[in-house]
Wavefront OBJ file of the C-alpha trace (Angstrom):
o trace
v 0.000 0.000 0.000
v 2.860 2.359 0.842
v 4.363 1.825 -2.621
v 1.011 2.546 -4.265
v 0.628 5.710 -2.184
v 4.144 6.838 -3.050
v 3.543 6.189 -6.763
v 0.304 8.172 -6.735
v 1.944 11.004 -4.825
v 4.739 11.263 -7.374
v 2.247 11.255 -10.250
v 0.041 13.818 -8.518
v 2.784 16.255 -7.541
v 5.052 15.908 -10.552
v 2.479 15.809 -13.327
v 0.820 19.081 -12.380
v -2.587 17.514 -12.860
v -5.401 19.370 -11.127
v -8.146 16.979 -10.115
v -11.721 17.872 -10.965
v -14.081 19.109 -8.288
v -14.605 22.064 -6.007
v -11.879 23.615 -3.880
v -11.533 24.992 -0.360
v -9.007 27.639 0.624
v -7.493 27.345 4.092
v -5.477 30.218 5.570
v -3.781 31.220 8.792
v -2.683 34.618 10.095
v -1.117 35.967 13.260
v -2.891 39.324 13.245
v -0.605 41.078 15.790
v -2.567 41.957 18.878
v -6.204 42.490 18.018
v -7.459 43.801 21.357
v -10.613 45.649 22.280
v -10.523 48.988 24.079
v -11.621 47.758 27.493
v -9.246 46.860 30.291
v -9.916 43.315 31.437
v -8.822 43.136 35.097
v -8.174 39.379 34.727
v -5.532 39.748 31.986
v -2.521 41.894 31.120
v -4.226 43.812 28.305
v -4.220 47.357 29.653
v -1.659 48.716 27.168
v -4.281 48.409 24.399
v -7.144 49.853 26.464
v -8.236 53.487 26.670
v -5.613 55.329 28.727
v -3.000 52.609 28.218
v 0.632 53.004 27.131
v -0.230 52.841 23.442
v -2.798 55.647 23.668
v -5.225 53.663 21.540
v -8.241 55.594 20.327
v -11.420 54.472 18.601
v -9.901 55.695 15.330
v -6.790 53.543 15.819
v -8.911 50.508 16.691
v -11.046 51.069 13.587
v -7.904 51.388 11.445
v -6.678 48.049 12.791
v -9.949 46.391 11.781
v -9.932 48.123 8.382
v -6.386 46.984 7.582
v -7.129 43.452 8.677
v -10.268 43.353 6.548
v -8.258 44.514 3.537
v -5.982 41.495 3.849
v -8.751 39.014 4.609
v -10.863 40.200 1.691
v -7.940 39.616 -0.659
v -7.211 36.224 0.883
v -10.881 35.257 0.464
v -10.524 32.054 2.485
v -13.179 29.461 3.215
v -11.451 28.403 6.440
v -9.363 30.909 8.375
v -7.243 30.342 11.471
v -6.265 33.397 13.510
v -4.064 34.035 16.522
v -3.350 37.002 18.788
v -7.012 37.892 19.117
v -8.290 38.896 22.545
v -11.839 37.567 22.606
v -14.983 36.742 20.687
v -16.046 40.405 20.678
v -13.142 41.498 18.455
v -13.835 38.548 16.133
v -17.442 39.683 15.763
v -16.250 43.240 15.149
v -13.887 41.960 12.458
v -16.640 39.893 10.903
v -18.703 43.063 10.420
v -16.068 44.679 8.195
v -15.021 41.730 6.016
v -16.966 40.840 2.881
v -17.646 37.247 3.880
v -20.005 36.300 6.671
v -17.950 33.827 8.675
v -19.062 31.589 11.494
v -16.747 31.790 14.516
v -15.194 29.106 16.706
v -13.427 30.494 19.753
v -12.630 29.535 23.332
v -11.086 31.794 25.962
v -7.621 30.513 26.833
v -5.752 30.947 30.132
v -2.968 33.026 28.532
v -1.898 35.794 30.917
v -2.202 38.447 28.172
v -5.629 37.181 27.262
v -4.779 36.320 23.642
v -6.403 33.355 21.970
v -6.636 31.422 18.736
v -9.800 31.090 16.666
v -11.223 29.571 13.507
v -13.552 31.317 11.081
v -15.329 29.346 8.369
v -17.886 29.586 5.574
v -20.850 27.488 6.687
v -22.002 27.127 3.071
v -18.923 25.027 2.331
v -17.934 23.627 5.711
v -19.931 21.935 8.447
v -18.652 21.484 11.992
v -18.960 18.246 13.961
v -17.338 19.460 17.155
v -14.566 21.658 18.520
v -12.540 21.689 21.724
v -9.546 23.519 23.199
v -6.519 21.320 23.905
v -4.831 22.510 27.085
v -1.028 22.758 26.883
v 0.563 22.043 30.249
v 3.952 23.717 30.470
v 6.815 22.482 32.687
v 6.799 25.932 34.314
v 3.103 25.427 35.186
v 2.397 28.878 33.767
v -0.686 29.274 31.558
v -0.395 29.499 27.783
v -2.616 29.480 24.723
v -4.769 26.421 24.104
v -4.579 24.578 20.792
v -7.932 24.726 19.017
v -9.117 21.423 17.567
v -12.010 21.412 15.099
v -13.535 18.345 13.475
v -15.137 19.614 10.268
v -16.793 17.972 7.290
v -16.363 18.956 3.656
v -18.490 17.107 1.131
v -19.138 14.421 3.791
v -15.380 13.924 4.345
v -13.906 14.525 7.815
v -11.242 17.223 8.043
v -9.326 17.619 11.286
v -8.108 21.173 11.873
v -5.724 22.492 14.514
v -5.018 26.194 15.168
v -1.855 26.903 17.165
v 0.057 29.704 18.837
v 2.924 28.096 20.704
v 4.880 29.812 23.511
v 7.256 32.545 22.370
v 10.989 32.888 22.910
v 10.386 35.628 25.473
v 12.916 35.231 28.270
v 15.457 33.517 26.030
v 15.351 31.100 23.101
v 17.114 28.225 24.889
v 15.213 28.692 28.122
v 11.898 28.510 26.289
v 12.646 25.339 24.262
v 10.814 23.052 26.745
v 7.698 25.216 26.437
v 7.327 24.661 22.713
v 8.289 21.025 23.164
v 5.295 20.692 25.482
v 3.012 22.228 22.857
v 4.418 19.895 20.186
v 3.914 16.857 22.413
v 0.330 17.878 23.212
v -0.533 18.262 19.547
v 1.230 15.057 18.505
v -0.703 13.016 21.073
v -4.016 14.193 19.590
v -2.834 13.622 16.014
v -1.670 10.108 16.848
v -5.048 9.400 18.406
v -6.786 10.408 15.168
v -4.403 8.445 12.943
v -4.691 5.336 15.125
v -8.374 5.195 14.184
v -7.869 6.158 10.534
v -4.373 6.076 9.016
v -5.660 8.065 6.014
v -7.293 10.803 8.100
v -7.234 14.289 6.558
v -5.426 16.658 8.956
v -4.350 20.296 8.590
v -2.246 21.926 11.294
v -1.825 25.684 11.079
v -0.289 28.245 13.349
v 2.495 30.421 14.656
v 4.756 27.850 16.309
v 7.433 30.401 17.270
v 9.979 27.934 15.900
v 11.317 27.153 12.447
v 10.573 23.942 10.500
v 13.900 22.350 11.494
v 13.659 23.121 15.208
v 13.218 20.186 17.607
v 9.699 21.140 18.698
v 8.522 20.756 15.102
v 10.563 17.864 13.718
v 10.932 15.795 16.907
v 8.126 16.621 19.346
v 5.429 17.118 16.711
v 7.051 14.810 14.147
v 6.698 17.033 11.076
v 9.254 16.907 8.251
v 9.844 19.227 5.314
v 10.449 16.144 3.151
v 7.497 14.103 1.950
v 9.719 11.023 1.575
v 10.250 10.994 5.355
v 6.498 10.678 5.859
v 6.084 8.049 3.141
v 8.849 5.951 4.712
v 7.337 6.261 8.177
v 10.258 8.265 9.588
v 7.999 11.255 10.243
v 4.359 11.560 11.177
v 3.430 14.699 9.246
v 4.448 16.748 6.211
v 5.447 20.392 6.734
v 4.576 22.328 3.561
v 6.803 25.351 4.267
v 10.001 24.078 2.606
v 10.002 26.651 -0.257
v 10.040 29.508 2.269
v 12.467 28.099 4.825
v 15.576 30.336 4.885
v 14.262 32.076 1.773
v 15.026 35.843 1.797
v 12.151 36.380 -0.641
v 9.500 34.482 1.249
v 9.749 34.614 5.024
v 6.577 34.854 7.103
v 8.388 36.731 9.873
v 11.674 38.574 10.422
v 13.686 39.061 13.579
v 17.204 40.379 14.054
v 17.537 40.742 10.291
v 16.863 37.036 9.711
v 14.171 35.691 7.406
v 12.171 33.157 9.406
v 9.258 30.796 8.955
v 7.365 30.753 12.245
v 3.996 30.281 10.585
v 3.335 26.738 9.430
v 0.975 24.635 7.362
v 1.442 20.967 8.177
v -0.660 18.096 6.823
v -1.167 14.373 7.175
v -0.409 11.974 4.352
v -4.160 11.632 3.849
v -4.100 14.887 1.898
v -1.596 13.412 -0.597
v -3.465 10.199 -1.417
v -6.155 9.594 -4.017
v -9.197 9.506 -1.745
v -11.254 12.118 0.051
v -9.656 15.557 0.164
v -6.548 16.372 -1.863
v -3.917 19.082 -1.543
v -3.724 21.042 -4.799
v -0.244 21.193 -6.275
v 1.462 24.595 -5.990
v -1.432 25.981 -3.931
v 0.616 26.606 -0.778
v 1.756 30.186 -0.408
v 2.724 33.172 1.688
v 0.400 36.143 1.168
v 2.980 38.775 0.285
v 3.440 42.022 -1.613
v 5.228 45.356 -1.459
v 2.551 47.093 0.570
v 2.649 44.348 3.180
v 6.388 44.852 3.806
v 8.384 47.911 4.843
v 10.247 49.302 1.861
v 13.115 51.283 3.369
v 15.121 52.049 6.470
v 16.471 49.708 9.109
v 13.523 47.346 8.767
v 13.403 47.185 4.999
v 11.782 43.905 3.973
v 10.129 43.259 7.333
v 6.372 42.664 7.407
v 4.678 46.061 7.712
v 3.414 45.853 11.261
v 0.714 47.856 12.971
v 2.708 48.695 16.097
v 6.422 49.190 16.725
v 6.511 49.103 20.502
v 4.189 51.927 21.512
v 4.601 53.724 18.190
v 1.807 53.408 15.647
v 3.045 52.421 12.183
v -0.431 51.750 10.837
v 0.476 48.672 8.816
v -1.000 45.194 8.968
v 0.906 42.716 11.145
v 4.405 41.550 12.021
v 3.498 38.209 10.390
v 2.372 37.429 6.855
v -0.605 35.112 6.246
v -0.160 31.650 4.743
v -2.595 29.536 2.750
v -3.264 26.330 0.822
v -6.087 24.874 -1.261
v -7.649 21.438 -1.239
v -9.926 19.707 -3.729
v -12.918 17.642 -2.799
l 1 2 3 4 5 6 7 8 9 10 11 12 13 14 15 16 17 18 19 20 21 22 23 24 25 26 27 28 29 30 31 32 33 34 35 36 37 38 39 40 41 42 43 44 45 46 47 48 49 50 51 52 53 54 55 56 57 58 59 60 61 62 63 64 65 66 67 68 69 70 71 72 73 74 75 76 77 78 79 80 81 82 83 84 85 86 87 88 89 90 91 92 93 94 95 96 97 98 99 100 101 102 103 104 105 106 107 108 109 110 111 112 113 114 115 116 117 118 119 120 121 122 123 124 125 126 127 128 129 130 131 132 133 134 135 136 137 138 139 140 141 142 143 144 145 146 147 148 149 150 151 152 153 154 155 156 157 158 159 160 161 162 163 164 165 166 167 168 169 170 171 172 173 174 175 176 177 178 179 180 181 182 183 184 185 186 187 188 189 190 191 192 193 194 195 196 197 198 199 200 201 202 203 204 205 206 207 208 209 210 211 212 213 214 215 216 217 218 219 220 221 222 223 224 225 226 227 228 229 230 231 232 233 234 235 236 237 238 239 240 241 242 243 244 245 246 247 248 249 250 251 252 253 254 255 256 257 258 259 260 261 262 263 264 265 266 267 268 269 270 271 272 273 274 275 276 277 278 279 280 281 282 283 284 285 286 287 288 289 290 291 292 293 294 295 296 297 298 299 300 301 302 303 304 305 306 307 308 309 310 311 312 313 314 315 316 317 318 319 320 321 322 323 324 325 326 327 328 329
């Protein structure tokens, strides 16, 4: 069976054949701190509230929503994962200014800043079976963002979706390695549970993992490889689709310290490369990029054009670029 799967995969990805049928676009974006204007006494969100360090006004908040809507309207996704959103209220506010009328899946996470992940979807194309937050228990016992798990159906085929925002490198890259390892282990356990019941299950993992594709949290703890052959041979559990952008100065999703980085990932199961159910469309994976979405001069030339630089308003979009793929059904 493995040989047949490998043969089909080579035919599918090397021939350039696009299978007949309808398509679904799946995207992910770290939107860079979409907060409301109220100070929540339970979280550390006061810098974005009225009277906070950033001096946010209604006009600034509206500009943030407007700029986000501009990107999302151009992306025009059927399924959209988001991170760095404060609550359901800001998601509903965003939904009012985008062209599409999305349904929202969101759970409040225990993150000390109050930021969460969420999934938006077009209910005309996607139906939802159930959704739950997966709690990530860190070795420090500090709270962090949950991983959102959504079991969806497309054309009567199950699609398992995960939206992630793993712990950052705040406090030191080496010191924080165990935190992202914990997130990777949590996600892998759920993925293995799904695959144990159906080895051909269709799975899409999306998110800001705060690590690159070759970092241990991704390749070891989660078990995702940039090379499809590793998955076909059983050496890896999942296929990371971000290889064309890894260490690519013309295609990073994020920049830090002058380095082009891929912190935003699209990772799939082998079920999306076989000849049944849902199918990843060749050459459909991409980074949503363009001149206006990157700074064009100065010290940060080439960086994503962010909305905030510390407490200074730049008025851009985000410090991360969105990513996307398409699947046929």
